[in-house]
N, C-alpha and C positions, 0 to 999 in steps of 0.2 A: 571087477572086484578090487576093493581097496584092501591093501595089506599094511598093517601097522608094525613098525619095528619093535622087537621085544626089548625090555628094559636094559639088558646088559650089552646090546649090540651098538657098535658105533654107526651112526647114521651115514648113509652114502652122501657124497657131494650132490646137492640138489641140481637137477637139470633145469628146472623152471621155477622161479619165484614169482608169485602173483599176489598183488595187493587188491583187496576188495574194499572199494571206497564208495561212500554214499551218505545220505542223510541219516540222522538218528532213527532207529527202529525200522530201517528198510529190510532187515533180516540178515545182516552180515553174520552174526554169531550163529544163527540157526543154519545158515548155509555152510559155515565151517564145520559145525557139528555133524550135519548130514554127510558132508564130504568125507570127514574122517571116520565116521561110523561110531564115534563114542563121544561122551560129553566132556570135551577138553576145556570148554569154557562154559560158564554158567549163563544160561539163556533166561531172559526175563522179558515180559511184555512191556515193562516200564522203560520208556525211552532213556537212553544214556546210562544204563546200569553196568555196562561192560567197561570197567575202568582200566584193566591191564591188557596191554597188547600181548597177543599170543601167536607164535608161529607154529602152525600145524604141519608136520611133515608126514607124507604118506606116499604110497606107490600105487600106480595104476598102469596096467599093461607094460610092466617092466620099466616105467619111467618114474623118476622120483620128482615129486612136486612139493613146494612149500607154500602154503597159504598164509599170507601175512595178514592177520586179522587186525583191523584198526577200529578205534572208537569212531562213532559217527561224527558228522560235522554239523554243527549248529550255526545259526545266523551270527554274523559278526558282532552284533550288539551284546551277545553273551560271552564274548571272548575275555572280558575283564576278569572273570573268575579264573584263578590259576589253573584249576583242573581242566576247564574248557580250553584254555589257551594250550595247555599241554596236549590235549586230545587233538587239536588242529595241527599242532607242530608234529605230532606223531603221525598223522595222516600224510603230511608233507614228506616225512622221513620214509614212510612205507612206500610212497610213490617213487622216491629216489632209489630205493633198494630193489624195487620190483623189475623183473624182465617184462612182464605183461600186467596190465591193470584190468580189473573188472569194475565197471561203473554200474553199481547195483541200484535199480530203480524200484519203487513201489508202484505196482500197476493200479492200485486203488487211489493213488494221489497224483495230482498234476505235477509236472516238473517245475521246480522252484529255482530261485536264483542260486541256491546252494549247489544243485546239480549242474547248473550252467557254469558256475565258477569252477567246479571240479573239472568239467569237460574242457574249459579253456586252459586250465592248468595242465591237463593231460596232453592237450594239443601243443602247448608251448614247450613241454618237455619231450615231445616226440615219443610218447609212450604208446606202444601197441595196446589197443583197448577193445575189450568185449563189452558191449552194452547188454547187461542181463536184467530182464524185466521180471522181477519176483512177484509172487502172489498172483500169478496169472490164472491159477485155478479159481480165484474169486471173481474174475471178470471175463473168463473165456467165453461165456455165453452172450456177453454184452458188447465186446469189442473183437474185431478181427485183427490178426497179426499184420495184415496188409495196411489197414487203416492206422494202426498204432506205429508201424514202421514209418509211414509218411509223416505222422505227427512228430516222431523223434528226429527225422531229417530236418524238419523246420526248427525244432528246439535246439539241436546241436549241429549246425551247419559245418563246423570244423571237424566233426567226426562222421561225416557222411559216408565214409568208406568202411567204418568199423562194423564188424558183424554184430547182429542182434540175436539174442536167444531168449525164449520165453520159458521161465522156470517156476518151480515151486520148491522153495527150500524146505517146506513142511513135509511134502509127500515125496520129494526127490525127483519129480518129473523134470526133464530137460537138463539134468546135471551131467549126464554122460556127454551130451552134445556140448555143454559149456566147457568141460575139460578138454574135449577134442579141439575146440576153437582156441583155447589157451595154448595148447601144444603147437597147433598150426601157426598161430601168430608168432610164437617164439622161433619157429623154423624160418618164417618169412623174414623177420627182422634181423636174423643173423646170417642170411644168405648173401653170398658174394657173387655177383653176376659178371660175366665176361665183357670186356670192353667192346668187342665186335657187336654183340647183341644190343648193347646200350646205344652204340653209334647208329645202328640201323633203326632203332626205335626213335631216337631223336630226329633223324632225317625224315622218317615217315610223318612224325608229328608236325614238324615245321613245314613240310610240303603240303600237308592237309590244311594247316592254319598257323601261319606265323604271327608273331606279335606285330601290332600296328603302331605306327608312330605318326604324330601330327606333322612331322617334317618329312615323312615318307622314307625314313631310314629303314633299310632292310636288315633283319637280324642275320648275323653270321656266327656260326659256331666253329671254332678252330680245334677244340680238344674237349673230349668227354671221357670220364672214367669214374668208376666207383672207388672211393678212397677209404671208406669205413663201413662198419656195420653197427647195429644197435644204436641209432637207426641207420638204415641204408643211406649212405651219404654219397651224393654224386657231384663231382666238381666239373664245372664247365668254364672254358675260356672262350669269351665271346667278344664281339666288337663293341657292343653297348649293353652292359649289365642292366641298366634301367629299363630296357625294352622288355625284360623278363619279369619285372616286378609287378606287384598288385594282383589284379584279377587274372592276368595271363599266367602268373606263376601257379595259381591254384588250378587253372585249366591244365597247365603243363604237367603238374604232378599227377592229376587224375588220369591224364593220357599215359603217363609213364606206368601207372598202376595197371592199366589195361594191357600194355605191351610187355611188361616185365613181371617176374614172380613176386611182386610186392603189393598185390591187389588189395590187401586189407590192413596195411600198416603205414605209419607215417614215413614219408621220404624227406630227407633234408637235401636241399640244393645249395651249392655254393658257387656263385657267379663271380668271375674276375675278368677284368679287361686285359686284352693282350697288350703287353708293353711295347713301346716303340722299337726297342732294339730287337724284339722278337719279329716285328713286322719286316724288318730289313733282311732277315735270313730266309 
């Protein structure tokens, strides 16, 4: 049940801020309206009519959430118009402000370069992301969730770990699951794991499959620790940082997600080489 604050009350400090991003007319305003349970923003079937960003604050299961509603994103060629440029800049700002992002897709449309660009942006900024497939009620008899999930994995390889939920902003189906995913990702990305468990995970991963080198150099890890949250950031002192770059880094992150409680959020790795003076001690 969603509870809205009465007009005279001071709103509580939000626990989770989430930005809903996607192309024009994917259903962002309808989604916010349904979540909040009242017409906070004007919804129109005409693409691009929601001009003003609105933050909608509400409570669910005792948690305070803030939905950062953003204007849709259009193709770059229309950015010359000041309003369109402002809309895209506002989307960037919303992503920066958000603890968790919802990449909203239209199930009746194929993924375009717009969604791929947004996905890359979310990946580059290490933003925990839920992929929400809207208008699923219009295609549920024609597509299976399994097939569509495989399609999305191909379209967004950088978000292969992100949870996917099939929703209808119009009838409200799947929205409770969506909110649960948002809260869960927020918990994962701010979790701080003990050094012992991280060390054990790294050792198991390297024993199973260490990085290969053309010169036959074997990877050695001297120190591992989580040094930050949002995103979970793990620092590693190694003999050769280059051994951990490229495809092996992606593999290593995926393995860390399996071993540690960061299964659906981005992990940031910082590799550094052990200094010579450290080697002598």
